[in-house]
N, CA, C and O atoms as a Maestro MAE file, in Angstrom:
{
 s_m_m2io_version
 :::
 2.0.0
}

f_m_ct {
 s_m_title
 :::
 protein
 m_atom[224] {
  # First column is atom index #
  i_m_mmod_type
  r_m_x_coord
  r_m_y_coord
  r_m_z_coord
  i_m_residue_number
  s_m_chain_name
  s_m_pdb_residue_name
  s_m_pdb_atom_name
  i_m_atomic_number
  :::
  1 25 69.020 83.659 77.910 1 A "MET " " N  " 7
  2 3 68.611 83.088 79.175 1 A "MET " " CA " 6
  3 2 69.753 82.259 79.764 1 A "MET " " C  " 6
  4 15 70.524 81.637 79.032 1 A "MET " " O  " 8
  5 25 69.847 82.257 81.051 2 A "ALA " " N  " 7
  6 3 70.994 81.656 81.703 2 A "ALA " " CA " 6
  7 2 70.806 80.196 82.066 2 A "ALA " " C  " 6
  8 15 71.797 79.476 82.185 2 A "ALA " " O  " 8
  9 25 69.590 79.729 82.245 3 A "GLY " " N  " 7
  10 3 69.407 78.362 82.716 3 A "GLY " " CA " 6
  11 2 69.715 78.277 84.196 3 A "GLY " " C  " 6
  12 15 69.442 79.220 84.939 3 A "GLY " " O  " 8
  13 25 70.280 77.160 84.638 4 A "LYS " " N  " 7
  14 3 70.590 76.982 86.056 4 A "LYS " " CA " 6
  15 2 72.028 77.387 86.313 4 A "LYS " " C  " 6
  16 15 72.955 76.639 86.001 4 A "LYS " " O  " 8
  17 25 72.215 78.562 86.879 5 A "VAL " " N  " 7
  18 3 73.530 79.066 87.245 5 A "VAL " " CA " 6
  19 2 73.456 79.465 88.709 5 A "VAL " " C  " 6
  20 15 72.504 80.124 89.128 5 A "VAL " " O  " 8
  21 25 74.450 79.071 89.482 6 A "SER " " N  " 7
  22 3 74.406 79.376 90.910 6 A "SER " " CA " 6
  23 2 74.552 80.872 91.159 6 A "SER " " C  " 6
  24 15 75.044 81.614 90.309 6 A "SER " " O  " 8
  25 25 74.120 81.296 92.333 7 A "LYS " " N  " 7
  26 3 74.205 82.702 92.724 7 A "LYS " " CA " 6
  27 2 75.652 83.190 92.712 7 A "LYS " " C  " 6
  28 15 75.915 84.328 92.325 7 A "LYS " " O  " 8
  29 25 76.602 82.331 93.137 8 A "ASN " " N  " 7
  30 3 78.006 82.721 93.148 8 A "ASN " " CA " 6
  31 2 78.556 82.892 91.743 8 A "ASN " " C  " 6
  32 15 79.365 83.787 91.500 8 A "ASN " " O  " 8
  33 25 78.134 82.055 90.829 9 A "ALA " " N  " 7
  34 3 78.577 82.187 89.448 9 A "ALA " " CA " 6
  35 2 78.040 83.476 88.835 9 A "ALA " " C  " 6
  36 15 78.718 84.093 88.013 9 A "ALA " " O  " 8
  37 25 76.840 83.891 89.218 10 A "ARG " " N  " 7
  38 3 76.287 85.138 88.708 10 A "ARG " " CA " 6
  39 2 77.091 86.335 89.206 10 A "ARG " " C  " 6
  40 15 77.261 87.314 88.479 10 A "ARG " " O  " 8
  41 25 77.587 86.262 90.443 11 A "ARG " " N  " 7
  42 3 78.370 87.372 90.988 11 A "ARG " " CA " 6
  43 2 79.714 87.493 90.286 11 A "ARG " " C  " 6
  44 15 80.230 88.601 90.140 11 A "ARG " " O  " 8
  45 25 80.293 86.378 89.847 12 A "ASP " " N  " 7
  46 3 81.572 86.415 89.146 12 A "ASP " " CA " 6
  47 2 81.436 87.012 87.752 12 A "ASP " " C  " 6
  48 15 82.414 87.508 87.194 12 A "ASP " " O  " 8
  49 25 80.258 86.973 87.196 13 A "GLY " " N  " 7
  50 3 80.067 87.515 85.858 13 A "GLY " " CA " 6
  51 2 80.402 86.511 84.773 13 A "GLY " " C  " 6
  52 15 80.728 86.902 83.652 13 A "GLY " " O  " 8
  53 25 80.328 85.222 85.082 14 A "SER " " N  " 7
  54 3 80.659 84.204 84.090 14 A "SER " " CA " 6
  55 2 79.623 84.168 82.959 14 A "SER " " C  " 6
  56 15 79.955 83.812 81.829 14 A "SER " " O  " 8
  57 25 78.390 84.528 83.254 15 A "LYS " " N  " 7
  58 3 77.348 84.600 82.231 15 A "LYS " " CA " 6
  59 2 76.657 85.943 82.332 15 A "LYS " " C  " 6
  60 15 76.452 86.470 83.425 15 A "LYS " " O  " 8
  61 25 76.301 86.491 81.182 16 A "GLU " " N  " 7
  62 3 75.563 87.752 81.175 16 A "GLU " " CA " 6
  63 2 74.076 87.448 81.083 16 A "GLU " " C  " 6
  64 15 73.632 86.771 80.156 16 A "GLU " " O  " 8
  65 25 73.313 87.946 82.037 17 A "ILE " " N  " 7
  66 3 71.881 87.706 82.083 17 A "ILE " " CA " 6
  67 2 71.187 89.003 81.693 17 A "ILE " " C  " 6
  68 15 71.548 90.073 82.182 17 A "ILE " " O  " 8
  69 25 70.189 88.913 80.812 18 A "VAL " " N  " 7
  70 3 69.500 90.099 80.304 18 A "VAL " " CA " 6
  71 2 68.066 90.103 80.822 18 A "VAL " " C  " 6
  72 15 67.381 89.081 80.793 18 A "VAL " " O  " 8
  73 25 67.620 91.271 81.300 19 A "SER " " N  " 7
  74 3 66.257 91.396 81.822 19 A "SER " " CA " 6
  75 2 65.267 91.568 80.683 19 A "SER " " C  " 6
  76 15 65.653 91.727 79.525 19 A "SER " " O  " 8
  77 25 63.973 91.534 81.032 20 A "LYS " " N  " 7
  78 3 62.935 91.704 80.011 20 A "LYS " " CA " 6
  79 2 62.886 93.136 79.487 20 A "LYS " " C  " 6
  80 15 62.241 93.397 78.472 20 A "LYS " " O  " 8
  81 25 63.561 94.073 80.170 21 A "TRP " " N  " 7
  82 3 63.626 95.458 79.706 21 A "TRP " " CA " 6
  83 2 64.880 95.724 78.879 21 A "TRP " " C  " 6
  84 15 65.091 96.841 78.406 21 A "TRP " " O  " 8
  85 25 65.713 94.696 78.704 22 A "GLY " " N  " 7
  86 3 66.894 94.835 77.866 22 A "GLY " " CA " 6
  87 2 68.166 95.221 78.601 22 A "GLY " " C  " 6
  88 15 69.213 95.371 77.970 22 A "GLY " " O  " 8
  89 25 68.106 95.385 79.909 23 A "GLY " " N  " 7
  90 3 69.294 95.734 80.684 23 A "GLY " " CA " 6
  91 2 69.974 94.502 81.245 23 A "GLY " " C  " 6
  92 15 69.374 93.430 81.328 23 A "GLY " " O  " 8
  93 25 71.229 94.664 81.630 24 A "LYS " " N  " 7
  94 3 71.987 93.567 82.224 24 A "LYS " " CA " 6
  95 2 71.560 93.391 83.677 24 A "LYS " " C  " 6
  96 15 71.374 94.378 84.389 24 A "LYS " " O  " 8
  97 25 71.400 92.136 84.129 25 A "ILE " " N  " 7
  98 3 71.033 91.841 85.511 25 A "ILE " " CA " 6
  99 2 72.304 91.569 86.301 25 A "ILE " " C  " 6
  100 15 73.132 90.745 85.911 25 A "ILE " " O  " 8
  101 25 72.445 92.277 87.419 26 A "VAL " " N  " 7
  102 3 73.592 92.115 88.296 26 A "VAL " " CA " 6
  103 2 73.086 91.695 89.666 26 A "VAL " " C  " 6
  104 15 72.109 92.250 90.169 26 A "VAL " " O  " 8
  105 25 73.754 90.710 90.273 27 A "VAL " " N  " 7
  106 3 73.396 90.281 91.621 27 A "VAL " " CA " 6
  107 2 74.299 91.004 92.613 27 A "VAL " " C  " 6
  108 15 75.523 90.949 92.500 27 A "VAL " " O  " 8
  109 25 73.697 91.673 93.573 28 A "LYS " " N  " 7
  110 3 74.440 92.426 94.578 28 A "LYS " " CA " 6
  111 2 74.188 91.830 95.951 28 A "LYS " " C  " 6
  112 15 73.186 91.151 96.174 28 A "LYS " " O  " 8
  113 25 75.109 92.093 96.867 29 A "SER " " N  " 7
  114 3 74.980 91.609 98.244 29 A "SER " " CA " 6
  115 2 75.128 92.779 99.197 29 A "SER " " C  " 6
  116 15 75.961 93.663 98.998 29 A "SER " " O  " 8
  117 25 74.299 92.769 100.242 30 A "VAL " " N  " 7
  118 3 74.336 93.819 101.256 30 A "VAL " " CA " 6
  119 2 74.347 93.141 102.618 30 A "VAL " " C  " 6
  120 15 73.607 92.184 102.845 30 A "VAL " " O  " 8
  121 25 75.183 93.632 103.522 31 A "PHE " " N  " 7
  122 3 75.215 93.111 104.885 31 A "PHE " " CA " 6
  123 2 74.355 94.023 105.741 31 A "PHE " " C  " 6
  124 15 74.722 95.170 105.994 31 A "PHE " " O  " 8
  125 25 73.194 93.511 106.194 32 A "GLU " " N  " 7
  126 3 72.313 94.312 107.042 32 A "GLU " " CA " 6
  127 2 71.656 93.424 108.088 32 A "GLU " " C  " 6
  128 15 71.343 92.263 107.823 32 A "GLU " " O  " 8
  129 25 71.453 93.968 109.256 33 A "ASN " " N  " 7
  130 3 70.852 93.249 110.380 33 A "ASN " " CA " 6
  131 2 71.610 91.960 110.707 33 A "ASN " " C  " 6
  132 15 71.001 90.959 111.086 33 A "ASN " " O  " 8
  133 25 72.928 91.984 110.563 34 A "GLY " " N  " 7
  134 3 73.744 90.835 110.916 34 A "GLY " " CA " 6
  135 2 73.720 89.685 109.935 34 A "GLY " " C  " 6
  136 15 74.167 88.588 110.270 34 A "GLY " " O  " 8
  137 25 73.213 89.901 108.728 35 A "ARG " " N  " 7
  138 3 73.196 88.827 107.730 35 A "ARG " " CA " 6
  139 2 73.377 89.378 106.321 35 A "ARG " " C  " 6
  140 15 73.091 90.543 106.046 35 A "ARG " " O  " 8
  141 25 73.858 88.513 105.442 36 A "MET " " N  " 7
  142 3 74.032 88.891 104.038 36 A "MET " " CA " 6
  143 2 72.697 88.760 103.318 36 A "MET " " C  " 6
  144 15 71.968 87.785 103.501 36 A "MET " " O  " 8
  145 25 72.393 89.753 102.503 37 A "ARG " " N  " 7
  146 3 71.165 89.714 101.706 37 A "ARG " " CA " 6
  147 2 71.560 89.876 100.250 37 A "ARG " " C  " 6
  148 15 72.240 90.840 99.896 37 A "ARG " " O  " 8
  149 25 71.143 88.947 99.403 38 A "HIS " " N  " 7
  150 3 71.442 88.987 97.979 38 A "HIS " " CA " 6
  151 2 70.185 89.430 97.225 38 A "HIS " " C  " 6
  152 15 69.073 89.016 97.551 38 A "HIS " " O  " 8
  153 25 70.382 90.270 96.223 39 A "PHE " " N  " 7
  154 3 69.257 90.675 95.392 39 A "PHE " " CA " 6
  155 2 69.755 91.001 93.997 39 A "PHE " " C  " 6
  156 15 70.932 91.305 93.802 39 A "PHE " " O  " 8
  157 25 68.859 90.936 93.037 40 A "ALA " " N  " 7
  158 3 69.186 91.195 91.643 40 A "ALA " " CA " 6
  159 2 68.715 92.591 91.265 40 A "ALA " " C  " 6
  160 15 67.667 93.049 91.721 40 A "ALA " " O  " 8
  161 25 69.504 93.270 90.420 41 A "VAL " " N  " 7
  162 3 69.173 94.620 89.974 41 A "VAL " " CA " 6
  163 2 69.336 94.689 88.464 41 A "VAL " " C  " 6
  164 15 70.331 94.211 87.919 41 A "VAL " " O  " 8
  165 25 68.365 95.280 87.793 42 A "CYS " " N  " 7
  166 3 68.480 95.561 86.360 42 A "CYS " " CA " 6
  167 2 69.224 96.884 86.225 42 A "CYS " " C  " 6
  168 15 68.789 97.898 86.771 42 A "CYS " " O  " 8
  169 25 70.351 96.883 85.495 43 A "GLU " " N  " 7
  170 3 71.155 98.107 85.375 43 A "GLU " " CA " 6
  171 2 70.462 99.186 84.557 43 A "GLU " " C  " 6
  172 15 70.706 100.373 84.774 43 A "GLU " " O  " 8
  173 25 69.601 98.796 83.619 44 A "LYS " " N  " 7
  174 3 68.943 99.777 82.756 44 A "LYS " " CA " 6
  175 2 67.824 100.526 83.478 44 A "LYS " " C  " 6
  176 15 67.738 101.751 83.397 44 A "LYS " " O  " 8
  177 25 66.959 99.777 84.191 45 A "THR " " N  " 7
  178 3 65.790 100.402 84.816 45 A "THR " " CA " 6
  179 2 65.943 100.607 86.321 45 A "THR " " C  " 6
  180 15 65.242 101.435 86.903 45 A "THR " " O  " 8
  181 25 66.849 99.864 86.960 46 A "GLY " " N  " 7
  182 3 67.014 99.973 88.403 46 A "GLY " " CA " 6
  183 2 66.036 99.120 89.195 46 A "GLY " " C  " 6
  184 15 65.991 99.210 90.422 46 A "GLY " " O  " 8
  185 25 65.245 98.288 88.503 47 A "ASN " " N  " 7
  186 3 64.310 97.400 89.196 47 A "ASN " " CA " 6
  187 2 65.072 96.384 90.026 47 A "ASN " " C  " 6
  188 15 66.126 95.903 89.609 47 A "ASN " " O  " 8
  189 25 64.542 96.052 91.209 48 A "GLN " " N  " 7
  190 3 65.166 95.081 92.097 48 A "GLN " " CA " 6
  191 2 64.227 93.911 92.329 48 A "GLN " " C  " 6
  192 15 63.007 94.073 92.355 48 A "GLN " " O  " 8
  193 25 64.811 92.727 92.497 49 A "ALA " " N  " 7
  194 3 64.044 91.527 92.809 49 A "ALA " " CA " 6
  195 2 64.913 90.613 93.657 49 A "ALA " " C  " 6
  196 15 66.132 90.772 93.714 49 A "ALA " " O  " 8
  197 25 64.275 89.659 94.311 50 A "ARG " " N  " 7
  198 3 65.008 88.730 95.170 50 A "ARG " " CA " 6
  199 2 65.863 87.780 94.346 50 A "ARG " " C  " 6
  200 15 66.973 87.428 94.746 50 A "ARG " " O  " 8
  201 25 65.343 87.365 93.190 51 A "LYS " " N  " 7
  202 3 66.066 86.433 92.304 51 A "LYS " " CA " 6
  203 2 66.160 87.025 90.910 51 A "LYS " " C  " 6
  204 15 65.254 87.746 90.493 51 A "LYS " " O  " 8
  205 25 67.237 86.742 90.172 52 A "PRO " " N  " 7
  206 3 67.353 87.230 88.795 52 A "PRO " " CA " 6
  207 2 66.218 86.726 87.897 52 A "PRO " " C  " 6
  208 15 65.815 87.409 86.955 52 A "PRO " " O  " 8
  209 25 65.714 85.540 88.192 53 A "ARG " " N  " 7
  210 3 64.631 84.963 87.382 53 A "ARG " " CA " 6
  211 2 63.383 85.858 87.405 53 A "ARG " " C  " 6
  212 15 62.626 85.884 86.434 53 A "ARG " " O  " 8
  213 25 63.167 86.584 88.493 54 A "ASP " " N  " 7
  214 3 62.007 87.466 88.601 54 A "ASP " " CA " 6
  215 2 62.101 88.660 87.652 54 A "ASP " " C  " 6
  216 15 61.082 89.280 87.349 54 A "ASP " " O  " 8
  217 25 63.291 88.992 87.181 55 A "LEU " " N  " 7
  218 3 63.476 90.121 86.264 55 A "LEU " " CA " 6
  219 2 63.519 89.688 84.807 55 A "LEU " " C  " 6
  220 15 63.523 90.531 83.910 55 A "LEU " " O  " 8
  221 25 63.553 88.388 84.561 56 A "MET " " N  " 7
  222 3 63.651 87.904 83.177 56 A "MET " " CA " 6
  223 2 62.299 87.879 82.490 56 A "MET " " C  " 6
  224 15 62.207 87.499 81.323 56 A "MET " " O  " 8
  :::
 }
 m_bond[223] {
  # First column is bond index #
  i_m_from
  i_m_to
  i_m_order
  :::
  1 1 2 1
  2 2 3 1
  3 3 4 2
  4 3 5 1
  5 5 6 1
  6 6 7 1
  7 7 8 2
  8 7 9 1
  9 9 10 1
  10 10 11 1
  11 11 12 2
  12 11 13 1
  13 13 14 1
  14 14 15 1
  15 15 16 2
  16 15 17 1
  17 17 18 1
  18 18 19 1
  19 19 20 2
  20 19 21 1
  21 21 22 1
  22 22 23 1
  23 23 24 2
  24 23 25 1
  25 25 26 1
  26 26 27 1
  27 27 28 2
  28 27 29 1
  29 29 30 1
  30 30 31 1
  31 31 32 2
  32 31 33 1
  33 33 34 1
  34 34 35 1
  35 35 36 2
  36 35 37 1
  37 37 38 1
  38 38 39 1
  39 39 40 2
  40 39 41 1
  41 41 42 1
  42 42 43 1
  43 43 44 2
  44 43 45 1
  45 45 46 1
  46 46 47 1
  47 47 48 2
  48 47 49 1
  49 49 50 1
  50 50 51 1
  51 51 52 2
  52 51 53 1
  53 53 54 1
  54 54 55 1
  55 55 56 2
  56 55 57 1
  57 57 58 1
  58 58 59 1
  59 59 60 2
  60 59 61 1
  61 61 62 1
  62 62 63 1
  63 63 64 2
  64 63 65 1
  65 65 66 1
  66 66 67 1
  67 67 68 2
  68 67 69 1
  69 69 70 1
  70 70 71 1
  71 71 72 2
  72 71 73 1
  73 73 74 1
  74 74 75 1
  75 75 76 2
  76 75 77 1
  77 77 78 1
  78 78 79 1
  79 79 80 2
  80 79 81 1
  81 81 82 1
  82 82 83 1
  83 83 84 2
  84 83 85 1
  85 85 86 1
  86 86 87 1
  87 87 88 2
  88 87 89 1
  89 89 90 1
  90 90 91 1
  91 91 92 2
  92 91 93 1
  93 93 94 1
  94 94 95 1
  95 95 96 2
  96 95 97 1
  97 97 98 1
  98 98 99 1
  99 99 100 2
  100 99 101 1
  101 101 102 1
  102 102 103 1
  103 103 104 2
  104 103 105 1
  105 105 106 1
  106 106 107 1
  107 107 108 2
  108 107 109 1
  109 109 110 1
  110 110 111 1
  111 111 112 2
  112 111 113 1
  113 113 114 1
  114 114 115 1
  115 115 116 2
  116 115 117 1
  117 117 118 1
  118 118 119 1
  119 119 120 2
  120 119 121 1
  121 121 122 1
  122 122 123 1
  123 123 124 2
  124 123 125 1
  125 125 126 1
  126 126 127 1
  127 127 128 2
  128 127 129 1
  129 129 130 1
  130 130 131 1
  131 131 132 2
  132 131 133 1
  133 133 134 1
  134 134 135 1
  135 135 136 2
  136 135 137 1
  137 137 138 1
  138 138 139 1
  139 139 140 2
  140 139 141 1
  141 141 142 1
  142 142 143 1
  143 143 144 2
  144 143 145 1
  145 145 146 1
  146 146 147 1
  147 147 148 2
  148 147 149 1
  149 149 150 1
  150 150 151 1
  151 151 152 2
  152 151 153 1
  153 153 154 1
  154 154 155 1
  155 155 156 2
  156 155 157 1
  157 157 158 1
  158 158 159 1
  159 159 160 2
  160 159 161 1
  161 161 162 1
  162 162 163 1
  163 163 164 2
  164 163 165 1
  165 165 166 1
  166 166 167 1
  167 167 168 2
  168 167 169 1
  169 169 170 1
  170 170 171 1
  171 171 172 2
  172 171 173 1
  173 173 174 1
  174 174 175 1
  175 175 176 2
  176 175 177 1
  177 177 178 1
  178 178 179 1
  179 179 180 2
  180 179 181 1
  181 181 182 1
  182 182 183 1
  183 183 184 2
  184 183 185 1
  185 185 186 1
  186 186 187 1
  187 187 188 2
  188 187 189 1
  189 189 190 1
  190 190 191 1
  191 191 192 2
  192 191 193 1
  193 193 194 1
  194 194 195 1
  195 195 196 2
  196 195 197 1
  197 197 198 1
  198 198 199 1
  199 199 200 2
  200 199 201 1
  201 201 202 1
  202 202 203 1
  203 203 204 2
  204 203 205 1
  205 205 206 1
  206 206 207 1
  207 207 208 2
  208 207 209 1
  209 209 210 1
  210 210 211 1
  211 211 212 2
  212 211 213 1
  213 213 214 1
  214 214 215 1
  215 215 216 2
  216 215 217 1
  217 217 218 1
  218 218 219 1
  219 219 220 2
  220 219 221 1
  221 221 222 1
  222 222 223 1
  223 223 224 2
  :::
 }
}
């Protein structure tokens, strides 16, 4: 478990976060509708959530 790590630190890969399905959680950013949108993705299952905590 990662504890309190900022969204920017998660993007750098300073800590590895593991989902409840055993896959690595990666935070991705997409520019759509004129704004940046950040979301978390489990690499093993492909599940997406707004925050990495939702996948843990």
